[in-house]
C-alpha positions as protocol buffer text, in pm:
chain_id: "A"
residue {
  index: 1
  type: MET
  ca { x: -3107 y: -1309 z: -1052 }
}
residue {
  index: 2
  type: THR
  ca { x: -2890 y: -1617 z: -1235 }
}
residue {
  index: 3
  type: THR
  ca { x: -2571 y: -1710 z: -1361 }
}
residue {
  index: 4
  type: ALA
  ca { x: -2751 y: -1841 z: -1650 }
}
residue {
  index: 5
  type: GLU
  ca { x: -2812 y: -1455 z: -1756 }
}
residue {
  index: 6
  type: ILE
  ca { x: -2485 y: -1380 z: -1750 }
}
residue {
  index: 7
  type: ASP
  ca { x: -2358 y: -1687 z: -1894 }
}
residue {
  index: 8
  type: ALA
  ca { x: -2628 y: -1609 z: -2206 }
}
residue {
  index: 9
  type: TYR
  ca { x: -2508 y: -1258 z: -2263 }
}
residue {
  index: 10
  type: LEU
  ca { x: -2156 y: -1378 z: -2264 }
}
residue {
  index: 11
  type: ALA
  ca { x: -2264 y: -1636 z: -2526 }
}
residue {
  index: 12
  type: THR
  ca { x: -2384 y: -1355 z: -2754 }
}
residue {
  index: 13
  type: LEU
  ca { x: -2006 y: -1222 z: -2778 }
}
residue {
  index: 14
  type: ASP
  ca { x: -1734 y: -1297 z: -3029 }
}
residue {
  index: 15
  type: GLU
  ca { x: -1381 y: -1348 z: -2905 }
}
residue {
  index: 16
  type: PRO
  ca { x: -1178 y: -1176 z: -2772 }
}
residue {
  index: 17
  type: ARG
  ca { x: -1471 y: -1011 z: -2602 }
}
residue {
  index: 18
  type: ARG
  ca { x: -1611 y: -1345 z: -2456 }
}
residue {
  index: 19
  type: GLY
  ca { x: -1286 y: -1431 z: -2309 }
}
residue {
  index: 20
  type: THR
  ca { x: -1165 y: -1101 z: -2158 }
}
residue {
  index: 21
  type: LEU
  ca { x: -1541 y: -1065 z: -1991 }
}
residue {
  index: 22
  type: ALA
  ca { x: -1513 y: -1394 z: -1868 }
}
residue {
  index: 23
  type: ALA
  ca { x: -1181 y: -1337 z: -1716 }
}
residue {
  index: 24
  type: LEU
  ca { x: -1320 y: -1019 z: -1535 }
}
residue {
  index: 25
  type: ARG
  ca { x: -1612 y: -1183 z: -1414 }
}
residue {
  index: 26
  type: ALA
  ca { x: -1394 y: -1500 z: -1298 }
}
residue {
  index: 27
  type: ASP
  ca { x: -1208 y: -1247 z: -1049 }
}
residue {
  index: 28
  type: LEU
  ca { x: -1538 y: -1067 z: -952 }
}
residue {
  index: 29
  type: ALA
  ca { x: -1670 y: -1372 z: -877 }
}
residue {
  index: 30
  type: ASP
  ca { x: -1355 y: -1470 z: -657 }
}
residue {
  index: 31
  type: LEU
  ca { x: -1337 y: -1133 z: -521 }
}
residue {
  index: 32
  type: LEU
  ca { x: -1717 y: -1133 z: -403 }
}
residue {
  index: 33
  type: PRO
  ca { x: -1796 y: -1505 z: -317 }
}
residue {
  index: 34
  type: ASP
  ca { x: -2108 y: -1411 z: -152 }
}
residue {
  index: 35
  type: ALA
  ca { x: -2226 y: -1189 z: -439 }
}
residue {
  index: 36
  type: GLU
  ca { x: -2538 y: -1252 z: -641 }
}
residue {
  index: 37
  type: GLN
  ca { x: -2483 y: -1245 z: -1006 }
}
residue {
  index: 38
  type: GLY
  ca { x: -2740 y: -1133 z: -1278 }
}
residue {
  index: 39
  type: MET
  ca { x: -2858 y: -865 z: -1509 }
}
residue {
  index: 40
  type: SER
  ca { x: -2888 y: -539 z: -1438 }
}
residue {
  index: 41
  type: TYR
  ca { x: -2989 y: -200 z: -1663 }
}
residue {
  index: 42
  type: SER
  ca { x: -2930 y: -527 z: -1967 }
}
residue {
  index: 43
  type: VAL
  ca { x: -2574 y: -569 z: -1867 }
}
residue {
  index: 44
  type: PRO
  ca { x: -2430 y: -848 z: -1620 }
}
residue {
  index: 45
  type: ALA
  ca { x: -2432 y: -738 z: -1248 }
}
residue {
  index: 46
  type: PHE
  ca { x: -2286 y: -858 z: -907 }
}
residue {
  index: 47
  type: ARG
  ca { x: -2496 y: -741 z: -583 }
}
residue {
  index: 48
  type: VAL
  ca { x: -2419 y: -772 z: -227 }
}
residue {
  index: 49
  type: GLY
  ca { x: -2649 y: -713 z: 24 }
}
residue {
  index: 50
  type: GLY
  ca { x: -2899 y: -630 z: -233 }
}
residue {
  index: 51
  type: LYS
  ca { x: -2686 y: -336 z: -364 }
}
residue {
  index: 52
  type: LEU
  ca { x: -2520 y: -312 z: -722 }
}
residue {
  index: 53
  type: VAL
  ca { x: -2113 y: -345 z: -668 }
}
residue {
  index: 54
  type: ALA
  ca { x: -1979 y: -435 z: -1005 }
}
residue {
  index: 55
  type: GLY
  ca { x: -2065 y: -501 z: -1372 }
}
residue {
  index: 56
  type: PHE
  ca { x: -1927 y: -523 z: -1692 }
}
residue {
  index: 57
  type: SER
  ca { x: -2070 y: -444 z: -2066 }
}
residue {
  index: 58
  type: ALA
  ca { x: -1932 y: -516 z: -2419 }
}
residue {
  index: 59
  type: ALA
  ca { x: -1958 y: -204 z: -2681 }
}
residue {
  index: 60
  type: ALA
  ca { x: -1856 y: -224 z: -3039 }
}
residue {
  index: 61
  type: ARG
  ca { x: -1492 y: -93 z: -3022 }
}
residue {
  index: 62
  type: HIS
  ca { x: -1435 y: -135 z: -2613 }
}
residue {
  index: 63
  type: LEU
  ca { x: -1520 y: -319 z: -2266 }
}
residue {
  index: 64
  type: SER
  ca { x: -1634 y: -129 z: -1987 }
}
residue {
  index: 65
  type: TYR
  ca { x: -1603 y: -227 z: -1616 }
}
residue {
  index: 66
  type: LEU
  ca { x: -1899 y: -87 z: -1438 }
}
residue {
  index: 67
  type: PRO
  ca { x: -1865 y: 43 z: -1048 }
}
residue {
  index: 68
  type: HIS
  ca { x: -2246 y: 129 z: -1021 }
}
residue {
  index: 69
  type: SER
  ca { x: -2134 y: 428 z: -864 }
}
residue {
  index: 70
  type: GLY
  ca { x: -2078 y: 801 z: -963 }
}
residue {
  index: 71
  type: SER
  ca { x: -1777 y: 874 z: -735 }
}
residue {
  index: 72
  type: VAL
  ca { x: -1576 y: 514 z: -723 }
}
residue {
  index: 73
  type: LEU
  ca { x: -1358 y: 624 z: -1076 }
}
residue {
  index: 74
  type: ARG
  ca { x: -1337 y: 993 z: -975 }
}
residue {
  index: 75
  type: ASP
  ca { x: -1221 y: 928 z: -645 }
}
residue {
  index: 76
  type: MET
  ca { x: -945 y: 662 z: -722 }
}
residue {
  index: 77
  type: ASP
  ca { x: -589 y: 772 z: -726 }
}
residue {
  index: 78
  type: PRO
  ca { x: -531 y: 896 z: -1100 }
}
residue {
  index: 79
  type: ALA
  ca { x: -247 y: 704 z: -1136 }
}
residue {
  index: 80
  type: ALA
  ca { x: -413 y: 363 z: -1100 }
}
residue {
  index: 81
  type: LEU
  ca { x: -624 y: 476 z: -1407 }
}
residue {
  index: 82
  type: GLU
  ca { x: -348 y: 565 z: -1599 }
}
residue {
  index: 83
  type: GLY
  ca { x: -370 y: 416 z: -1986 }
}
residue {
  index: 84
  type: TYR
  ca { x: -780 y: 390 z: -1965 }
}
residue {
  index: 85
  type: SER
  ca { x: -1055 y: 580 z: -2057 }
}
residue {
  index: 86
  type: TRP
  ca { x: -1314 y: 676 z: -1821 }
}
residue {
  index: 87
  type: SER
  ca { x: -1628 y: 857 z: -1711 }
}
residue {
  index: 88
  type: LYS
  ca { x: -1804 y: 879 z: -1377 }
}
residue {
  index: 89
  type: GLY
  ca { x: -1986 y: 561 z: -1467 }
}
residue {
  index: 90
  type: ALA
  ca { x: -1755 y: 331 z: -1670 }
}
residue {
  index: 91
  type: LEU
  ca { x: -1414 y: 240 z: -1683 }
}
residue {
  index: 92
  type: LYS
  ca { x: -1322 y: 169 z: -2075 }
}
residue {
  index: 93
  type: PHE
  ca { x: -1072 y: -113 z: -2158 }
}
residue {
  index: 94
  type: ALA
  ca { x: -944 y: -290 z: -2473 }
}
residue {
  index: 95
  type: VAL
  ca { x: -1154 y: -601 z: -2577 }
}
residue {
  index: 96
  type: ASP
  ca { x: -829 y: -822 z: -2594 }
}
residue {
  index: 97
  type: ALA
  ca { x: -662 y: -691 z: -2271 }
}
residue {
  index: 98
  type: PRO
  ca { x: -853 y: -743 z: -1929 }
}
residue {
  index: 99
  type: LEU
  ca { x: -821 y: -550 z: -1648 }
}
residue {
  index: 100
  type: PRO
  ca { x: -531 y: -613 z: -1382 }
}
residue {
  index: 101
  type: ARG
  ca { x: -673 y: -796 z: -1075 }
}
residue {
  index: 102
  type: ALA
  ca { x: -514 y: -567 z: -872 }
}
residue {
  index: 103
  type: LEU
  ca { x: -723 y: -292 z: -1017 }
}
residue {
  index: 104
  type: VAL
  ca { x: -1025 y: -476 z: -998 }
}
residue {
  index: 105
  type: GLU
  ca { x: -957 y: -572 z: -639 }
}
residue {
  index: 106
  type: ARG
  ca { x: -923 y: -180 z: -574 }
}
residue {
  index: 107
  type: LEU
  ca { x: -1214 y: -104 z: -741 }
}
residue {
  index: 108
  type: VAL
  ca { x: -1449 y: -338 z: -580 }
}
residue {
  index: 109
  type: ARG
  ca { x: -1286 y: -265 z: -233 }
}
residue {
  index: 110
  type: ALA
  ca { x: -1374 y: 111 z: -296 }
}
residue {
  index: 111
  type: ARG
  ca { x: -1741 y: 36 z: -400 }
}
residue {
  index: 112
  type: LEU
  ca { x: -1787 y: -178 z: -97 }
}
residue {
  index: 113
  type: HIS
  ca { x: -1647 y: 64 z: 147 }
}
residue {
  index: 114
  type: GLU
  ca { x: -1905 y: 310 z: -32 }
}
residue {
  index: 115
  type: ILE
  ca { x: -2230 y: 96 z: 46 }
}
residue {
  index: 116
  type: GLY
  ca { x: -2093 y: 27 z: 394 }
}
residue {
  index: 117
  type: ASN
  ca { x: -1956 y: -368 z: 368 }
}
């Protein structure tokens, strides 16, 4: 896994998608300084201790935060996800509106707790 893979993924995106996901990547890198960055399931991902912790992807009309867990979003306080569309595996957000860092931190913390970190 290399950061160059994520760089290449982001380079294929137009603005504002690229900038919005680059901001999310920076938050994840800051919150997970020891994580390996690379690709998993063809999208950018962060691994801690070999386990997927977070990822993201771009679609035609939205961006997604991927907790790599079927329970992180389900178990989250509904008020924290208010205004967002989500399924058990993805939190969708606007292409031009980065996720608030506080929300990203809560999502990362929940996933780390889930994997025992």
